C-alpha positions in Angstrom: 35.5 108.1 90.1 39.0 108.9 91.5 41.3 111.6 90.5 44.9 110.3 90.1 46.3 113.8 89.9 45.7 114.5 93.6 48.8 114.3 95.7 49.2 114.5 99.4 51.9 117.0 100.5 54.7 115.6 102.5 57.0 117.4 105.0 60.4 117.6 103.5 63.2 118.6 105.9 65.2 121.6 104.9 68.9 121.0 104.1 71.4 122.8 106.2 72.1 125.2 103.3 68.4 125.9 102.8 67.9 126.5 106.5 70.9 128.9 106.7 69.6 130.8 103.7 66.2 131.5 105.3 67.3 134.5 107.2 70.7 133.9 108.9 70.5 136.6 111.6 66.7 136.9 111.4 65.9 133.3 112.3 67.1 131.7 115.5 66.3 128.5 117.2 66.4 127.4 120.8 67.6 124.2 122.3 67.7 122.9 125.9 71.0 121.6 127.0 72.2 120.0 130.2 75.4 121.2 131.7 77.0 118.0 130.5 75.9 118.6 126.9 76.9 122.2 127.1 80.5 121.2 128.2 80.7 118.7 125.3 79.7 121.4 122.8 81.6 124.3 124.3 84.9 123.3 126.1 85.1 126.9 127.5 82.0 126.0 129.6 84.0 123.5 131.6 82.8 124.8 134.9 79.1 124.5 134.1 77.2 122.4 136.6 76.2 119.2 134.9 72.8 119.0 136.5 71.6 122.5 135.4 69.3 122.8 132.4 70.4 125.6 130.0 68.6 127.3 127.2 70.7 128.1 124.1 69.8 130.3 121.2 71.5 129.6 117.9 71.4 131.5 114.6 70.1 129.7 111.5 73.7 129.0 110.6 74.4 127.3 114.0 76.2 130.2 115.5 75.6 130.3 119.3 74.0 133.6 120.2 72.9 133.2 123.9 73.3 130.5 126.5 71.6 131.0 129.8 69.9 129.2 132.7 67.3 132.0 132.8 64.3 131.7 130.5 63.5 135.4 130.9 66.9 136.2 129.5 65.9 134.6 126.2 62.7 136.7 126.0 64.7 139.9 126.9 67.3 139.1 124.2 64.6 138.5 121.6 62.8 141.7 122.5 66.0 143.7 122.3 66.6 142.3 118.8 63.0 142.9 117.7 62.6 139.1 117.2 59.3 137.2 117.7 58.8 133.7 118.8 57.3 131.1 116.4 56.8 127.6 117.8 57.5 124.6 115.7 56.0 121.3 116.7 
């Protein structure tokens, strides 16, 4: 006997508006960028070496909060703001 009322949950991506509404300044995400990508996103970083890997923190609304080549700087920034890290796979 099978139960036709059982459904399997599916992962539904959040819309941009839904993600922004989650917490704005309380939720940040990180992204690794090469110097080349950094220059393309931020023209004011025109002197960034293209080979260097950068870490960037953005607010849920996409606002850049921190760009660094020092992983420890991210942890210090998060600690100063009282933020914790949650890893999404």
